[in-house]
C-alpha positions as CSV (number, residue, x, y, z in Angstrom):
1,M,-23.3,-2.3,-16.0
2,T,-23.5,-0.3,-12.9
3,N,-22.6,-3.4,-10.9
4,L,-19.4,-3.7,-12.8
5,V,-18.6,0.0,-12.3
6,L,-19.3,-0.3,-8.6
7,R,-17.1,-3.4,-8.3
8,V,-14.2,-1.6,-10.1
9,L,-14.6,1.4,-7.8
10,L,-14.7,-0.7,-4.7
11,F,-11.5,-2.6,-5.6
12,L,-9.8,0.7,-6.7
13,A,-10.6,2.1,-3.3
14,L,-9.4,-1.1,-1.6
15,G,-6.1,-1.0,-3.6
16,F,-5.7,2.7,-2.8
17,A,-6.1,1.9,0.9
18,L,-3.5,-0.9,0.7
19,G,-1.1,1.4,-1.1
20,W,-1.6,4.3,1.3
21,A,-1.0,2.0,4.3
22,H,2.1,0.5,2.5
23,A,3.6,3.9,1.9
24,K,2.8,5.0,5.4
25,A,4.6,2.0,6.8
26,I,7.6,2.7,4.6
27,A,7.7,6.3,5.9
28,E,7.3,5.2,9.5
29,G,10.1,2.6,9.2
30,E,12.4,5.2,7.7
31,R,11.5,7.7,10.4
32,I,12.2,5.3,13.2
33,H,15.6,4.3,11.7
34,R,16.6,7.9,11.0
35,E,15.7,9.2,14.4
36,T,16.9,6.3,16.6
37,G,19.2,4.3,14.4
38,E,17.2,1.2,15.4
39,R,17.0,-1.7,13.0
40,A,14.7,-4.2,14.7
41,R,11.4,-2.2,14.6
42,P,11.8,-1.1,11.0
43,T,12.6,-4.7,10.0
44,I,9.4,-5.9,11.8
45,I,7.4,-3.2,10.1
46,F,8.9,-4.3,6.8
47,V,7.9,-7.9,7.3
48,L,4.4,-7.0,8.5
49,R,4.0,-4.8,5.5
50,L,4.9,-7.5,3.1
51,V,2.8,-10.1,4.8
52,L,-0.3,-7.8,4.8
53,L,0.2,-7.0,1.1
54,C,0.6,-10.7,0.1
55,V,-2.5,-11.7,2.1
56,G,-4.5,-8.7,0.9
57,F,-3.7,-9.1,-2.8
58,G,-4.1,-12.9,-2.4
59,L,-7.6,-12.5,-1.1
60,I,-8.4,-10.0,-3.8
61,G,-7.0,-12.3,-6.5
62,K,-9.5,-15.0,-5.5
63,S,-12.2,-12.6,-6.6
64,G,-10.9,-12.6,-10.2
65,S,-8.6,-10.8,-12.5
66,M,-10.6,-7.6,-12.8
67,P,-10.7,-7.0,-9.1
68,L,-7.0,-7.7,-8.9
69,L,-6.1,-5.4,-11.7
70,A,-8.3,-2.6,-10.3
71,S,-6.8,-2.9,-6.8
72,L,-3.3,-3.0,-8.2
73,L,-4.1,0.2,-10.1
74,G,-5.4,1.8,-6.9
75,F,-2.2,0.6,-5.1
76,V,0.0,2.3,-7.7
77,V,-2.0,5.5,-7.7
78,A,-1.8,5.7,-3.9
79,R,2.0,5.2,-3.9
80,L,2.4,7.9,-6.5
81,V,0.1,10.3,-4.6
82,R,1.9,9.6,-1.3
83,R,5.3,9.9,-2.9
84,R,4.5,13.3,-4.4
85,G,3.2,14.7,-1.2
86,V,6.1,13.7,1.0
87,K,8.9,16.1,1.5
88,L,12.3,14.4,1.6
89,P,14.6,15.3,4.4
90,Q,17.6,17.4,3.3
91,S,21.0,16.1,4.2
């Protein structure tokens, strides 16, 4: 039983880390575009973010459905936490 709980917590933490990095990359791409008007670097960040997510969740999915669901839950929680903590720029 404790093995299952530890596995769930491990994959929750992994999903949370993926979600936090995903949200950080979104914010960084938006900041670069807003400050410089540049489009190339934010696009590269976008592509890298999607590739890392696909690879990360693909590898987690090979561990089974429970790890995948736990990591997806951690991902969503990280996105919600990050979104609530970020102040939107006022236009």
